[in-house]
C-alpha positions as CSV (number, residue, x, y, z in Angstrom):
1,X,5.9,10.7,12.6
2,X,4.9,9.2,16.0
3,X,7.7,8.9,18.6
4,X,7.6,6.0,21.1
5,X,7.2,6.6,24.7
6,X,8.7,4.3,27.4
7,X,5.8,1.9,27.2
8,X,6.1,1.5,23.4
9,X,9.8,0.9,23.6
10,X,9.5,-1.6,26.4
11,X,6.9,-3.7,24.5
12,X,9.1,-3.9,21.4
13,X,12.3,-4.7,23.4
14,X,10.5,-7.5,25.3
15,X,9.2,-9.0,22.1
16,X,12.8,-9.1,20.6
17,X,14.1,-10.9,23.7
18,X,11.1,-13.3,23.6
19,X,11.7,-14.2,19.9
20,X,15.4,-14.5,20.4
21,X,14.7,-17.3,22.9
22,X,12.1,-18.9,20.7
23,X,14.5,-18.9,17.7
24,X,17.3,-20.4,19.8
25,X,15.0,-23.2,21.0
26,X,13.9,-24.0,17.5
27,X,17.4,-24.1,16.1
28,X,18.5,-26.4,18.9
29,X,15.6,-28.8,18.3
30,X,13.6,-28.0,21.4
31,X,10.7,-26.5,19.4
32,X,9.2,-28.3,16.5
33,X,8.4,-26.6,13.1
34,X,4.7,-26.8,14.0
35,X,5.2,-25.1,17.3
36,X,7.6,-22.5,15.9
37,X,5.5,-21.6,12.9
38,X,2.9,-19.4,14.7
39,X,5.7,-17.8,16.7
40,X,7.7,-16.7,13.6
41,X,4.5,-15.5,11.8
42,X,3.7,-13.3,14.8
43,X,7.1,-11.6,14.1
44,X,6.6,-11.2,10.4
45,X,8.8,-14.1,9.4
46,X,7.7,-16.2,6.4
47,X,9.4,-19.2,4.7
48,X,9.5,-18.3,1.0
49,X,10.6,-20.1,-2.2
50,X,14.3,-19.6,-1.7
51,X,14.8,-18.2,1.9
52,X,13.0,-16.7,4.8
53,X,11.3,-13.4,4.2
54,X,11.0,-10.8,7.0
55,X,8.2,-8.2,6.7
56,X,8.8,-5.1,8.7
57,X,6.0,-2.8,9.8
58,X,6.0,0.8,8.7
59,X,2.9,2.1,10.6
60,X,0.6,3.9,8.2
61,X,3.6,4.4,5.8
62,X,5.5,7.0,7.8
63,X,9.3,6.7,8.2
64,X,12.1,8.8,9.6
65,X,15.5,9.2,7.8
66,X,17.1,7.5,10.8
67,X,14.9,4.5,10.4
68,X,15.5,4.4,6.6
69,X,19.2,4.3,7.3
70,X,18.7,1.4,9.6
71,X,16.8,-0.4,6.9
72,X,19.7,0.3,4.5
73,X,22.1,-1.2,7.1
74,X,19.9,-4.3,7.5
75,X,19.7,-4.7,3.7
76,X,23.5,-4.4,3.4
77,X,24.5,-6.6,6.4
78,X,21.8,-9.3,6.6
79,X,20.3,-9.4,3.0
80,X,21.5,-9.0,-0.5
81,X,21.8,-5.2,-0.6
82,X,18.2,-4.2,-1.3
83,X,14.7,-4.2,0.2
84,X,11.1,-4.3,-1.2
85,X,8.3,-1.9,-0.4
86,X,4.9,-3.5,-0.4
87,X,1.3,-2.4,-1.2
88,X,0.6,-2.3,2.6
89,X,3.2,0.4,3.1
90,X,5.6,-2.1,4.7
91,X,9.1,-3.3,3.7
92,X,10.3,-6.8,3.1
93,X,13.7,-8.5,3.2
94,X,13.8,-11.5,1.0
95,X,17.1,-13.2,1.9
96,X,17.7,-13.0,5.7
97,X,19.1,-16.1,7.5
98,X,16.8,-17.4,10.3
99,X,19.6,-17.2,12.9
100,X,20.1,-13.5,12.1
101,X,16.4,-12.5,12.5
102,X,16.6,-11.8,16.3
103,X,19.6,-9.4,15.6
104,X,17.6,-7.7,12.9
105,X,14.7,-7.2,15.2
106,X,17.0,-5.8,17.8
107,X,18.4,-3.3,15.3
108,X,14.9,-2.3,14.3
109,X,13.9,-1.8,18.0
110,X,16.8,0.6,18.4
111,X,15.1,3.0,15.9
112,X,11.5,2.3,17.1
113,X,10.6,-0.3,14.5
114,X,9.4,-3.9,14.6
115,X,7.8,-6.7,12.7
116,X,4.9,-7.4,15.1
117,X,1.6,-8.4,13.5
118,X,2.9,-8.2,9.9
119,X,1.7,-11.7,9.5
120,X,-0.8,-14.2,11.0
121,X,-4.5,-14.0,11.7
122,X,-4.5,-10.7,13.4
123,X,-5.0,-7.0,12.7
124,X,-2.2,-6.1,10.3
125,X,-0.6,-2.7,9.6
126,X,-3.2,0.1,9.4
127,X,-2.7,2.0,6.2
128,X,-3.7,5.5,5.0
129,X,-3.1,8.2,2.5
130,X,0.6,8.6,1.8
131,X,0.0,12.4,1.8
132,X,-1.7,12.3,5.2
133,X,-1.1,15.5,7.3
134,X,0.1,17.5,4.3
135,X,-2.7,17.0,1.7
136,X,-4.7,20.1,0.9
137,X,-7.9,18.1,0.4
138,X,-8.1,16.4,3.8
139,X,-10.6,17.1,6.4
140,X,-8.1,16.3,9.2
141,X,-4.9,14.4,9.6
142,X,-5.7,10.7,9.8
143,X,-2.4,9.7,11.4
144,X,-3.5,10.1,15.1
145,X,-6.4,7.7,14.4
146,X,-4.1,5.3,12.7
147,X,-1.8,5.4,15.7
148,X,-4.7,4.8,18.1
149,X,-5.8,1.8,16.1
150,X,-2.2,0.5,16.1
151,X,-1.9,0.8,19.8
152,X,-5.4,-0.7,20.4
153,X,-4.8,-3.7,18.1
154,X,-1.2,-4.6,19.1
155,X,-1.3,-7.7,21.3
156,X,-5.1,-7.3,21.8
157,X,-5.9,-10.6,23.5
158,X,-9.2,-11.0,21.7
159,X,-7.9,-10.5,18.3
160,X,-4.6,-12.4,18.2
161,X,-6.1,-15.4,16.6
162,X,-8.9,-14.2,14.3
163,X,-10.5,-16.5,11.7
164,X,-8.2,-14.8,9.1
165,X,-5.9,-11.8,8.7
166,X,-7.5,-8.4,9.1
167,X,-6.8,-5.1,7.4
168,X,-7.9,-1.6,8.2
169,X,-7.5,1.6,6.1
170,X,-8.3,5.2,7.1
171,X,-8.9,8.0,4.7
172,X,-9.0,11.6,5.7
173,X,-9.2,13.2,2.3
174,X,-11.9,14.0,-0.3
175,X,-10.0,11.7,-2.8
176,X,-9.6,8.1,-1.6
177,X,-5.9,7.4,-1.9
178,X,-6.1,4.7,0.8
179,X,-8.3,2.2,-1.1
180,X,-10.7,2.0,1.9
181,X,-13.4,0.2,-0.2
182,X,-11.3,-3.0,-0.5
183,X,-10.3,-3.4,3.1
184,X,-11.9,-5.5,5.9
185,X,-12.7,-2.2,7.5
186,X,-12.5,1.1,5.7
187,X,-12.9,4.3,7.6
188,X,-13.7,7.6,5.8
189,X,-13.3,10.7,8.0
190,X,-16.3,12.8,7.6
191,X,-18.2,15.7,9.3
192,X,-21.8,15.6,10.3
193,X,-24.4,18.3,9.7
194,X,-23.1,20.2,12.8
195,X,-19.5,20.0,11.7
196,X,-18.4,17.4,14.2
197,X,-15.7,14.9,13.0
198,X,-16.5,11.2,12.8
199,X,-16.2,8.2,10.5
200,X,-18.2,6.5,7.7
201,X,-17.6,2.8,8.5
202,X,-17.3,0.3,5.6
203,X,-17.0,-3.4,6.3
204,X,-16.5,-6.5,4.1
205,X,-14.2,-5.2,1.4
206,X,-11.2,-7.2,0.2
207,X,-9.5,-8.7,-2.8
208,X,-8.0,-12.3,-3.0
209,X,-9.9,-15.3,-4.1
210,X,-13.3,-13.6,-3.6
211,X,-12.9,-9.9,-4.4
212,X,-15.7,-7.7,-2.9
213,X,-16.3,-4.0,-2.4
214,X,-17.0,-3.0,1.3
215,X,-20.5,-2.0,2.5
216,X,-21.3,1.1,4.6
217,X,-22.7,-0.2,7.9
218,X,-22.7,3.2,9.6
219,X,-22.9,6.6,7.9
220,X,-21.6,8.5,10.8
221,X,-19.7,7.3,13.9
222,X,-18.6,10.1,16.3
223,X,-14.8,10.0,16.7
224,X,-14.9,9.3,20.5
225,X,-16.6,5.9,19.7
226,X,-14.0,4.7,17.2
227,X,-12.3,2.0,19.3
228,X,-15.5,0.7,20.9
229,X,-17.2,0.3,17.5
230,X,-14.1,-1.4,16.0
231,X,-14.2,-3.7,19.1
232,X,-17.8,-4.5,18.3
233,X,-17.1,-5.3,14.6
234,X,-14.2,-7.6,15.5
235,X,-16.2,-9.4,18.2
236,X,-19.0,-10.1,15.7
237,X,-16.4,-11.4,13.3
238,X,-14.6,-13.5,15.9
239,X,-18.0,-15.0,17.0
240,X,-19.5,-15.8,13.6
241,X,-16.5,-16.0,11.2
242,X,-15.7,-19.4,9.8
243,X,-12.6,-21.3,11.0
244,X,-13.2,-24.6,9.2
245,X,-12.2,-23.2,5.7
246,X,-9.5,-20.5,5.3
247,X,-10.9,-19.6,1.9
248,X,-14.2,-18.7,3.4
249,X,-12.9,-17.2,6.7
250,X,-12.4,-13.5,5.8
251,X,-14.9,-11.0,7.1
252,X,-16.1,-10.2,3.6
253,X,-17.5,-13.7,3.2
254,X,-19.3,-13.4,6.6
255,X,-20.8,-10.0,5.6
256,X,-21.9,-11.4,2.2
257,X,-23.5,-14.5,3.6
258,X,-25.1,-12.8,6.6
259,X,-26.0,-9.8,4.5
260,X,-24.7,-6.3,5.2
261,X,-27.9,-5.3,7.0
262,X,-27.9,-8.3,9.3
263,X,-24.2,-7.8,10.0
264,X,-24.7,-4.2,10.9
265,X,-27.5,-5.1,13.2
266,X,-25.3,-7.6,15.0
267,X,-22.5,-5.0,15.3
268,X,-25.0,-2.4,16.8
269,X,-26.2,-5.0,19.3
270,X,-22.7,-5.8,20.4
271,X,-21.8,-2.1,20.5
272,X,-24.7,-1.4,22.8
273,X,-22.7,-3.3,25.5
274,X,-19.4,-1.4,24.7
275,X,-20.6,2.1,23.9
276,X,-19.4,4.8,26.4
277,X,-17.2,2.1,28.1
278,X,-13.6,2.3,29.1
279,X,-12.3,2.4,25.5
280,X,-14.3,5.5,24.7
281,X,-11.8,8.2,23.5
282,X,-11.3,11.2,25.6
283,X,-9.8,14.5,24.5
284,X,-6.7,14.0,26.6
285,X,-5.8,10.7,24.9
286,X,-6.2,12.2,21.4
287,X,-4.1,15.1,22.5
288,X,-1.4,12.7,23.8
289,X,-1.2,10.9,20.5
290,X,-1.1,14.1,18.5
291,X,1.6,15.5,20.8
292,X,3.9,12.5,19.9
293,X,3.5,13.0,16.2
294,X,6.2,15.4,15.0
295,X,5.1,19.0,14.2
296,X,7.3,20.8,11.7
297,X,8.5,24.4,11.6
298,X,7.3,25.5,8.2
299,X,8.8,28.7,6.9
300,X,7.3,31.4,4.7
301,X,7.7,30.8,0.9
302,X,10.4,32.7,-1.1
303,X,8.5,34.2,-4.0
304,X,11.7,34.5,-6.0
305,X,12.4,30.8,-5.7
306,X,8.8,29.9,-6.7
307,X,9.1,32.2,-9.7
308,X,12.4,30.4,-10.7
309,X,10.7,27.0,-10.6
310,X,7.8,28.3,-12.8
311,X,10.3,29.6,-15.3
312,X,12.1,26.3,-15.3
313,X,8.8,24.5,-16.0
314,X,8.3,26.7,-19.0
315,X,11.9,26.2,-20.4
316,X,12.7,22.6,-19.5
317,X,10.3,19.9,-20.8
318,X,11.9,17.1,-18.8
319,X,11.6,19.0,-15.5
320,X,8.0,20.1,-16.4
321,X,6.9,16.5,-17.0
322,X,8.4,15.4,-13.7
323,X,6.8,18.3,-11.9
324,X,3.4,17.5,-13.5
325,X,3.4,13.8,-12.6
326,X,5.6,13.5,-9.4
327,X,4.9,16.7,-7.5
328,X,1.8,16.9,-5.4
329,X,0.3,20.1,-3.8
330,X,1.0,20.7,-0.2
331,X,-1.4,22.3,2.3
332,X,1.4,24.8,3.3
333,X,2.2,27.6,1.0
334,X,5.7,27.3,-0.4
335,X,6.0,23.5,0.0
336,X,5.3,20.5,-2.2
337,X,5.2,16.7,-1.9
338,X,7.6,14.7,-4.2
339,X,7.2,11.1,-5.3
340,X,10.4,9.3,-5.9
341,X,9.5,6.6,-8.4
342,X,10.6,3.0,-7.7
343,X,9.3,1.9,-11.1
344,X,12.5,1.8,-13.2
345,X,12.8,-1.1,-15.7
346,X,16.2,-2.1,-14.3
347,X,14.8,-3.2,-11.0
348,X,11.6,-4.9,-9.7
349,X,8.7,-2.5,-8.8
350,X,9.1,-1.4,-5.2
351,X,12.7,-2.4,-4.8
352,X,15.4,0.0,-3.6
353,X,19.1,-0.8,-3.0
354,X,20.8,-0.1,0.3
355,X,22.7,2.7,-1.3
356,X,19.4,4.1,-2.6
357,X,17.9,3.9,0.9
358,X,20.8,5.9,2.3
359,X,20.6,8.4,-0.5
360,X,16.9,8.9,0.0
361,X,17.4,9.3,3.8
362,X,19.9,12.1,3.0
363,X,17.4,13.8,0.7
364,X,14.8,13.7,3.4
365,X,17.2,15.4,5.8
366,X,18.4,18.0,3.3
367,X,15.0,18.8,1.7
368,X,12.5,18.3,4.4
369,X,12.2,17.4,8.1
370,X,13.8,14.0,8.0
371,X,10.5,12.3,7.2
372,X,9.3,10.0,4.4
373,X,6.2,8.2,3.3
374,X,5.6,4.9,1.6
375,X,2.7,4.7,-0.8
376,X,0.7,1.6,-1.4
377,X,1.7,2.1,-5.1
378,X,5.2,1.1,-3.8
379,X,6.9,4.5,-4.2
380,X,8.7,6.7,-1.7
381,X,7.4,10.3,-0.9
382,X,9.3,13.3,0.3
383,X,6.4,15.1,2.0
384,X,7.8,18.5,2.8
385,X,10.0,19.9,0.0
386,X,10.3,23.6,-0.3
387,X,9.2,24.6,-3.8
388,X,12.5,26.5,-4.4
389,X,14.4,23.2,-3.8
390,X,12.4,21.2,-6.4
391,X,15.2,21.6,-9.1
392,X,17.8,20.2,-6.8
393,X,15.6,17.4,-5.7
394,X,14.9,16.6,-9.4
395,X,18.6,16.6,-10.2
396,X,19.4,14.2,-7.4
397,X,16.5,11.9,-8.1
398,X,17.6,11.7,-11.7
399,X,21.1,10.7,-10.7
400,X,19.6,8.0,-8.5
401,X,17.2,6.7,-11.2
402,X,14.2,7.8,-9.1
403,X,12.9,10.6,-11.3
404,X,10.8,8.6,-13.7
405,X,7.8,11.0,-14.4
406,X,5.2,8.2,-14.5
407,X,3.0,8.5,-11.4
408,X,-0.5,7.6,-12.6
409,X,0.8,6.3,-15.9
410,X,1.0,2.8,-17.3
411,X,4.6,2.1,-16.3
412,X,3.9,3.0,-12.6
413,X,3.0,-0.7,-12.1
414,X,2.0,-2.2,-8.8
415,X,3.5,-5.7,-8.6
416,X,3.9,-8.3,-5.9
417,X,7.3,-10.3,-5.9
418,X,5.5,-13.2,-7.6
419,X,7.0,-16.6,-8.4
420,X,10.6,-15.3,-8.3
421,X,10.3,-15.2,-4.5
422,X,6.9,-16.2,-3.1
423,X,6.1,-19.8,-2.4
424,X,2.4,-19.1,-2.9
425,X,2.7,-17.6,-6.4
426,X,1.4,-19.4,-9.5
427,X,3.5,-17.3,-11.8
428,X,6.1,-14.6,-11.9
429,X,5.2,-11.0,-11.8
430,X,8.4,-9.1,-12.1
431,X,9.3,-10.1,-15.7
432,X,5.8,-9.3,-16.9
433,X,6.0,-5.9,-15.2
434,X,9.4,-5.2,-16.8
435,X,8.3,-6.3,-20.2
436,X,5.3,-3.9,-20.1
437,X,7.5,-1.1,-18.9
438,X,9.9,-1.6,-21.7
439,X,7.0,-1.8,-24.3
440,X,5.7,1.6,-23.1
441,X,9.0,3.2,-22.2
442,X,8.3,6.2,-24.5
443,X,7.1,9.1,-22.3
444,X,5.3,10.7,-25.3
445,X,3.3,7.5,-25.7
446,X,2.6,7.3,-22.0
447,X,1.4,10.9,-21.9
448,X,-0.8,10.3,-24.9
449,X,-2.4,7.3,-23.1
450,X,-3.0,9.3,-20.0
451,X,-4.0,8.0,-16.6
452,X,-3.9,4.3,-16.3
453,X,-3.3,2.0,-13.3
454,X,-1.8,-1.4,-14.2
455,X,-1.5,-3.9,-11.3
456,X,0.0,-7.4,-11.3
457,X,-0.4,-10.3,-8.9
458,X,1.3,-13.7,-9.0
459,X,-1.6,-15.5,-7.4
460,X,-5.2,-15.1,-6.2
461,X,-4.0,-13.7,-2.9
462,X,-3.9,-10.4,-4.9
463,X,-0.9,-8.8,-3.1
464,X,-0.5,-6.7,-6.3
465,X,-4.2,-5.5,-6.1
466,X,-4.9,-6.6,-9.7
467,X,-8.6,-6.6,-9.1
468,X,-8.7,-2.8,-8.8
469,X,-6.3,-1.9,-11.6
470,X,-7.7,-0.2,-14.6
471,X,-5.8,-3.2,-16.2
472,X,-5.2,-6.1,-13.9
473,X,-3.0,-9.1,-14.6
474,X,-3.2,-12.3,-12.5
475,X,-0.7,-15.2,-12.7
476,X,-2.4,-18.6,-12.9
477,X,-1.2,-22.2,-13.2
478,X,-2.3,-24.2,-16.2
479,X,-1.0,-27.8,-16.0
480,X,2.2,-26.7,-14.5
481,X,2.7,-23.8,-16.9
482,X,2.6,-20.1,-16.1
483,X,-0.4,-18.2,-17.7
484,X,-1.9,-14.8,-17.1
485,X,-5.5,-13.7,-16.8
486,X,-6.3,-10.1,-17.8
487,X,-9.1,-7.9,-16.2
488,X,-10.1,-4.4,-17.1
489,X,-12.3,-1.7,-15.5
490,X,-11.1,-2.0,-11.9
491,X,-10.7,1.1,-9.7
492,X,-9.5,1.6,-6.1
493,X,-10.9,5.2,-5.9
494,X,-14.4,6.0,-5.1
495,X,-16.6,4.7,-6.7
496,X,-14.5,1.6,-6.4
497,X,-14.9,-1.2,-8.9
498,X,-13.6,-4.7,-9.6
499,X,-12.1,-5.5,-12.9
500,X,-13.8,-7.9,-15.3
501,X,-12.0,-10.8,-17.0
502,X,-11.7,-10.2,-20.7
503,X,-11.2,-13.9,-21.7
504,X,-9.0,-17.0,-21.5
505,X,-5.6,-16.6,-19.8
506,X,-2.6,-15.8,-22.0
507,X,1.1,-16.9,-22.1
508,X,3.7,-14.5,-20.7
509,X,5.1,-13.6,-24.1
510,X,1.6,-12.6,-25.3
511,X,0.9,-10.1,-22.5
512,X,2.8,-7.0,-23.8
513,X,1.2,-7.3,-27.3
514,X,-2.3,-7.9,-25.7
515,X,-2.0,-4.8,-23.5
516,X,-0.8,-2.8,-26.5
517,X,-3.7,-3.9,-28.6
518,X,-6.2,-2.7,-25.8
519,X,-4.4,0.6,-25.6
520,X,-4.6,1.1,-29.3
521,X,-8.3,0.3,-29.2
522,X,-8.8,2.8,-26.3
523,X,-7.0,5.5,-28.2
524,X,-9.1,4.8,-31.3
525,X,-12.5,5.0,-29.5
526,X,-12.0,7.6,-26.8
527,X,-14.2,10.7,-27.1
528,X,-11.4,13.1,-26.3
529,X,-7.9,13.2,-24.9
530,X,-9.2,13.7,-21.4
531,X,-11.4,10.6,-21.4
532,X,-9.4,8.0,-19.4
533,X,-9.0,4.3,-20.2
534,X,-11.2,3.5,-17.2
535,X,-13.9,5.9,-18.4
536,X,-14.0,4.3,-21.9
537,X,-14.3,0.8,-20.4
538,X,-17.2,2.0,-18.2
539,X,-18.8,3.5,-21.3
540,X,-18.4,0.8,-23.9
541,X,-17.8,-2.4,-21.8
542,X,-15.2,-5.0,-22.3
543,X,-16.2,-6.5,-25.6
544,X,-14.2,-4.1,-27.9
545,X,-11.1,-4.9,-25.9
546,X,-11.8,-8.6,-25.8
547,X,-12.1,-8.6,-29.6
548,X,-8.8,-7.0,-30.2
549,X,-6.9,-9.3,-27.8
550,X,-8.4,-12.5,-29.1
551,X,-9.2,-11.7,-32.6
552,X,-6.7,-9.3,-34.0
553,X,-3.1,-9.4,-35.2
554,X,-0.5,-7.6,-33.0
555,X,0.1,-3.9,-33.6
556,X,3.5,-2.5,-34.1
557,X,5.5,-1.8,-31.0
558,X,4.9,1.3,-28.9
559,X,8.3,2.6,-29.5
560,X,7.5,2.8,-33.3
561,X,4.2,4.5,-32.7
């Protein structure tokens, strides 16, 4: 992970002191709610349904064990004993008291963390692959570029009050695990014909009220021009983006209305004034950033330990299933990445208790280099586990309820907090997620179904990424009642796709039966066991699934199947 220098720390400490003064003035009546609102939003503080909510930045999803212990302390002292990991690789506290927030920010600053620009019309947390730096299929580690973007965008005077919020994702791997196609700017790290590193630049993606897939506006941008080109994109957006209607203010609307070709032309024109300017990257600056990202002392593999793990996979079905779904190959021989699943039916997706946070921090120290990752699927990753330690990690994860072998399966649900917490939500998300998890609890049934992404959002803001779920569920309001719209065929991976609505919205109690009917239909019509649900939808369309949801009687439960 990246370690602060003196300038980084000074910026964060000064922001804490500034917000402490602003909060004191608001509580004493010297600042109105209208004046205080933009100040609290700039520090990640929302007013939710029941209490303030504080969103803390986890830059590109990388945490240290020390930082995780601090988050556990905050959850225990200032909240209700738990925290929630989000689809933007951040963490949220749902119950802090307003008067305690400056103290929380001070505690965060003591471990090189903050809540700066986790809200407001600014450049939000840059996200990337949760296996960055350790994935075997990446061209290069994207974290240094993410850090450059973080430093460039933090307190950038031109981009503090954009027409709307702005999100950037960077992908360094062959597989797109960063969902770059549905971001305001998506950056794919690529090589040109001569082998030089650069970026394929996509602009205008996004979900929410008007979901759109991003457009490539430049096939290859040399790496030294990264920041000047981003500057040009943001300047064009700042100049032409709408400010009179927040529903039409995102860059995706501007790109669509201007046309991608015209937008690209405007960016190139703006860039002509910035190219080779002061923000052009130099080797020394890239080297400085890389030098502040921790480099680990990987040891040679123990062949006997690897052999023992392979033998255990053959003899223990439970361990084998966990290994298949939750263990990811590492670029270093003798190591693996482990996903700790936060998708247990007893808690909301993405939630982890203070005790769980402390326990995971201990695991990171014991079975790695004290580093963790947060995935946008709302799980926690141990990125550097020695293969010989996998049985011990599995045993501890089981004891903590974090060993559910469901990564990539139907119960690994992405879900926003929904109406239980969020003041913007039209409907609750958590009970729907839990009902579906309970319906498909049988692992044999999940494995028979195979790969399936199911995402749930409580409103059109799409914090649960429902548009790009193989199955997406959206909470809607119908005359004051909670209903749910179902889409199928979405995908975040390249080629990205947006799900299609299968029909009228459904009542909450009808959702598990409806999902099960579609699954039964999929199992009936797939060509083989390797044909995924998304593949079948692409092959046959939505009509067969629409028919079984709206015109068939419920099947028997999944547990009885």
